[in-house]
N, CA and C atoms as an extended XYZ file, in Angstrom:
234
Properties=species:S:1:pos:R:3:atomname:S:1:resname:S:1:resid:I:1 pbc="F F F"
N         0.937       51.805      -79.028 N   MET     1
C        -0.263       51.900      -79.818 CA  MET     1
C        -1.183       52.975      -79.251 C   MET     1
N        -1.299       53.008      -77.935 N   LEU     2
C        -2.143       53.988      -77.284 CA  LEU     2
C        -1.612       55.397      -77.518 C   LEU     2
N        -0.278       55.515      -77.516 N   TRP     3
C         0.354       56.831      -77.733 CA  TRP     3
C        -0.028       57.407      -79.091 C   TRP     3
N         0.017       56.594      -80.134 N   PHE     4
C        -0.325       57.059      -81.477 CA  PHE     4
C        -1.793       57.463      -81.587 C   PHE     4
N        -2.644       56.736      -80.926 N   SER     5
C        -4.067       57.082      -81.002 CA  SER     5
C        -4.356       58.368      -80.244 C   SER     5
N        -3.593       58.667      -79.193 N   LEU     6
C        -3.799       59.898      -78.432 CA  LEU     6
C        -3.206       61.120      -79.127 C   LEU     6
N        -2.093       60.937      -79.838 N   THR     7
C        -1.417       62.079      -80.467 CA  THR     7
C        -1.834       62.308      -81.907 C   THR     7
N        -2.567       61.402      -82.486 N   ALA     8
C        -2.973       61.562      -83.882 CA  ALA     8
C        -3.975       62.713      -83.992 C   ALA     8
N        -3.732       63.576      -84.929 N   SER     9
C        -4.662       64.680      -85.144 CA  SER     9
C        -5.581       64.328      -86.308 C   SER     9
N        -6.834       64.711      -86.221 N   PRO    10
C        -7.757       64.376      -87.308 CA  PRO    10
C        -7.405       65.168      -88.574 C   PRO    10
N        -7.590       64.546      -89.699 N   VAL    11
C        -7.318       65.183      -90.984 CA  VAL    11
C        -8.614       65.820      -91.467 C   VAL    11
N        -8.609       67.142      -91.637 N   PRO    12
C        -9.848       67.783      -92.076 CA  PRO    12
C       -10.143       67.448      -93.536 C   PRO    12
N       -11.392       67.292      -93.834 N   SER    13
C       -11.792       67.042      -95.212 CA  SER    13
C       -12.214       68.373      -95.832 C   SER    13
N       -11.988       68.550      -97.124 N   PRO    14
C       -12.372       69.809      -97.761 CA  PRO    14
C       -13.885       69.998      -97.724 C   PRO    14
N       -14.282       71.241      -97.665 N   SER    15
C       -15.711       71.533      -97.635 CA  SER    15
C       -16.340       71.176      -98.972 C   SER    15
N       -17.605       70.837      -98.979 N   PRO    16
C       -18.251       70.473     -100.249 CA  PRO    16
C       -18.289       71.674     -101.192 C   PRO    16
N       -18.052       71.426     -102.445 N   GLY    17
C       -18.044       72.484     -103.442 CA  GLY    17
C       -16.681       73.153     -103.602 C   GLY    17
N       -15.697       72.686     -102.863 N   PHE    18
C       -14.347       73.261     -102.960 CA  PHE    18
C       -13.581       72.564     -104.068 C   PHE    18
N       -13.147       73.311     -105.081 N   ASP    19
C       -12.408       72.741     -106.203 CA  ASP    19
C       -10.931       73.052     -106.020 C   ASP    19
N       -10.109       72.035     -105.796 N   GLU    20
C        -8.683       72.226     -105.546 CA  GLU    20
C        -7.948       72.750     -106.777 C   GLU    20
N        -8.513       72.580     -107.959 N   ASP    21
C        -7.867       73.047     -109.173 CA  ASP    21
C        -7.988       74.559     -109.344 C   ASP    21
N        -8.894       75.185     -108.643 N   LEU    22
C        -9.108       76.627     -108.772 CA  LEU    22
C        -8.272       77.443     -107.798 C   LEU    22
N        -7.529       76.806     -106.920 N   VAL    23
C        -6.717       77.521     -105.941 CA  VAL    23
C        -5.413       77.938     -106.615 C   VAL    23
N        -5.196       79.241     -106.728 N   THR    24
C        -3.988       79.771     -107.336 CA  THR    24
C        -3.445       80.888     -106.455 C   THR    24
N        -2.180       81.252     -106.633 N   PRO    25
C        -1.625       82.331     -105.829 CA  PRO    25
C        -2.168       83.698     -106.238 C   PRO    25
N        -2.801       83.773     -107.362 N   GLY    26
C        -3.354       85.051     -107.800 CA  GLY    26
C        -2.303       85.919     -108.467 C   GLY    26
N        -2.741       87.094     -108.901 N   ILE    27
C        -1.843       88.002     -109.616 CA  ILE    27
C        -0.739       88.519     -108.707 C   ILE    27
N        -1.055       88.754     -107.419 N   TRP    28
C        -0.027       89.267     -106.509 CA  TRP    28
C         1.070       88.242     -106.264 C   TRP    28
N         0.722       86.976     -106.246 N   GLY    29
C         1.738       85.937     -106.085 CA  GLY    29
C         2.703       85.934     -107.252 C   GLY    29
N         2.172       86.089     -108.457 N   PHE    30
C         3.043       86.123     -109.630 CA  PHE    30
C         3.878       87.406     -109.677 C   PHE    30
N         3.284       88.536     -109.300 N   VAL    31
C         4.023       89.805     -109.301 CA  VAL    31
C         5.175       89.751     -108.298 C   VAL    31
N         4.909       89.252     -107.107 N   ILE    32
C         5.959       89.179     -106.088 CA  ILE    32
C         7.041       88.193     -106.501 C   ILE    32
N         6.651       87.060     -107.066 N   THR    33
C         7.643       86.091     -107.539 CA  THR    33
C         8.506       86.696     -108.648 C   THR    33
N         7.885       87.414     -109.565 N   PHE    34
C         8.631       88.055     -110.647 CA  PHE    34
C         9.594       89.108     -110.082 C   PHE    34
N         9.166       89.871     -109.083 N   ALA    35
C        10.027       90.883     -108.473 CA  ALA    35
C        11.230       90.238     -107.782 C   ALA    35
N        11.008       89.121     -107.123 N   VAL    36
C        12.117       88.420     -106.467 CA  VAL    36
C        13.093       87.893     -107.509 C   VAL    36
N        12.582       87.378     -108.619 N   ILE    37
C        13.462       86.874     -109.684 CA  ILE    37
C        14.298       88.014     -110.261 C   ILE    37
N        13.682       89.149     -110.512 N   ILE    38
C        14.421       90.304     -111.046 CA  ILE    38
C        15.496       90.750     -110.056 C   ILE    38
N        15.166       90.800     -108.765 N   ALA    39
C        16.141       91.205     -107.746 CA  ALA    39
C        17.322       90.237     -107.707 C   ALA    39
N        17.051       88.946     -107.803 N   VAL    40
C        18.128       87.951     -107.774 CA  VAL    40
C        19.016       88.086     -109.007 C   VAL    40
N        18.424       88.278     -110.168 N   VAL    41
C        19.216       88.435     -111.393 CA  VAL    41
C        20.101       89.670     -111.295 C   VAL    41
N        19.562       90.774     -110.800 N   LEU    42
C        20.365       91.993     -110.652 CA  LEU    42
C        21.489       91.802     -109.641 C   LEU    42
N        21.227       91.097     -108.566 N   LEU    43
C        22.283       90.819     -107.592 CA  LEU    43
C        23.376       89.943     -108.178 C   LEU    43
N        23.005       88.966     -108.989 N   ILE    44
C        24.005       88.102     -109.617 CA  ILE    44
C        24.854       88.900     -110.595 C   ILE    44
N        24.231       89.770     -111.379 N   ILE    45
C        24.990       90.608     -112.319 CA  ILE    45
C        25.969       91.498     -111.564 C   ILE    45
N        25.522       92.109     -110.465 N   ASP    46
C        26.390       92.963     -109.664 CA  ASP    46
C        27.544       92.160     -109.058 C   ASP    46
N        27.262       90.955     -108.581 N   MET    47
C        28.307       90.122     -107.992 CA  MET    47
C        29.360       89.751     -109.026 C   MET    47
N        28.926       89.400     -110.234 N   VAL    48
C        29.878       89.036     -111.285 CA  VAL    48
C        30.759       90.245     -111.628 C   VAL    48
N        30.156       91.420     -111.706 N   ARG    49
C        30.925       92.626     -112.009 CA  ARG    49
C        31.963       92.899     -110.921 C   ARG    49
N        31.574       92.746     -109.670 N   ARG    50
C        32.511       92.980     -108.567 CA  ARG    50
C        33.625       91.943     -108.546 C   ARG    50
N        33.305       90.691     -108.855 N   MET    51
C        34.339       89.651     -108.884 CA  MET    51
C        35.343       89.914     -109.999 C   MET    51
N        34.863       90.368     -111.152 N   ARG    52
C        35.784       90.711     -112.238 CA  ARG    52
C        36.709       91.853     -111.828 C   ARG    52
N        36.133       92.851     -111.166 N   ARG    53
C        36.923       93.998     -110.731 CA  ARG    53
C        38.019       93.572     -109.756 C   ARG    53
N        37.686       92.680     -108.832 N   VAL    54
C        38.680       92.181     -107.869 CA  VAL    54
C        39.761       91.396     -108.591 C   VAL    54
N        39.373       90.591     -109.565 N   THR    55
C        40.351       89.806     -110.323 CA  THR    55
C        41.285       90.714     -111.115 C   THR    55
N        40.731       91.732     -111.775 N   TYR    56
C        41.575       92.653     -112.540 CA  TYR    56
C        42.522       93.416     -111.632 C   TYR    56
N        42.046       93.844     -110.480 N   ARG    57
C        42.938       94.563     -109.554 CA  ARG    57
C        44.062       93.671     -109.070 C   ARG    57
N        43.775       92.402     -108.813 N   ALA    58
C        44.818       91.466     -108.378 CA  ALA    58
C        45.845       91.261     -109.493 C   ALA    58
N        45.383       91.181     -110.739 N   GLN    59
C        46.316       91.025     -111.858 CA  GLN    59
C        47.193       92.249     -112.002 C   GLN    59
N        46.630       93.434     -111.867 N   VAL    60
C        47.403       94.674     -111.981 CA  VAL    60
C        48.424       94.750     -110.856 C   VAL    60
N        48.039       94.376     -109.659 N   GLN    61
C        48.983       94.407     -108.539 CA  GLN    61
C        50.124       93.422     -108.755 C   GLN    61
N        49.833       92.260     -109.321 N   GLN    62
C        50.885       91.295     -109.620 CA  GLN    62
C        51.835       91.849     -110.676 C   GLN    62
N        51.288       92.493     -111.708 N   GLN    63
C        52.136       93.076     -112.741 CA  GLN    63
C        53.010       94.186     -112.169 C   GLN    63
N        52.440       95.030     -111.336 N   LEU    64
C        53.227       96.104     -110.721 CA  LEU    64
C        54.303       95.542     -109.808 C   LEU    64
N        53.987       94.493     -109.073 N   ALA    65
C        54.989       93.873     -108.208 CA  ALA    65
C        56.104       93.247     -109.037 C   ALA    65
N        55.749       92.638     -110.162 N   ALA    66
C        56.768       92.039     -111.031 CA  ALA    66
C        57.650       93.120     -111.640 C   ALA    66
N        57.048       94.230     -112.065 N   GLU    67
C        57.837       95.331     -112.624 CA  GLU    67
C        58.730       95.954     -111.561 C   GLU    67
N        58.224       96.086     -110.350 N   ALA    68
C        59.036       96.644     -109.264 CA  ALA    68
C        60.189       95.710     -108.932 C   ALA    68
N        59.970       94.404     -108.997 N   ALA    69
C        61.041       93.443     -108.733 CA  ALA    69
C        62.091       93.511     -109.830 C   ALA    69
N        61.677       93.728     -111.079 N   ASP    70
C        62.630       93.847     -112.181 CA  ASP    70
C        63.460       95.115     -112.045 C   ASP    70
N        62.886       96.190     -111.567 N   GLU    71
C        63.602       97.447     -111.437 CA  GLU    71
C        64.606       97.402     -110.281 C   GLU    71
N        64.365       96.590     -109.262 N   THR    72
C        65.287       96.530     -108.122 CA  THR    72
C        66.480       95.631     -108.403 C   THR    72
N        66.407       94.800     -109.450 N   VAL    73
C        67.540       93.945     -109.794 CA  VAL    73
C        68.609       94.799     -110.462 C   VAL    73
N        69.847       94.748     -110.028 N   PRO    74
C        70.905       95.539     -110.671 CA  PRO    74
C        71.075       95.145     -112.145 C   PRO    74
N        71.578       96.093     -112.931 N   ALA    75
C        71.728       95.883     -114.367 CA  ALA    75
C        72.740       94.790     -114.682 C   ALA    75
N        73.706       94.549     -113.833 N   THR    76
C        74.728       93.530     -114.091 CA  THR    76
C        74.181       92.131     -113.923 C   THR    76
N        73.137       91.959     -113.141 N   ASP    77
C        72.574       90.628     -112.931 CA  ASP    77
C        71.564       90.236     -113.985 C   ASP    77
N        71.173       91.119     -114.838 N   ARG    78
C        70.150       90.811     -115.852 CA  ARG    78
C        70.684       90.010     -116.973 C   ARG    78
């Protein structure tokens, strides 16, 4: 019990005339938030494009490997 009373920090009360409803991040808060959202959207678009490119390259490599395997099989075994 003594420990809690020694470590408890006082809770400050708001100054008189302070309206908590008027506290906003301001225009800069909205501008920075909007910029971060735009950056994230652009990064997601770029990531999706790169993932598609990797998938298409893997498909092309599989097709080329399959065609190369077909060409190495002798004509009598087909």
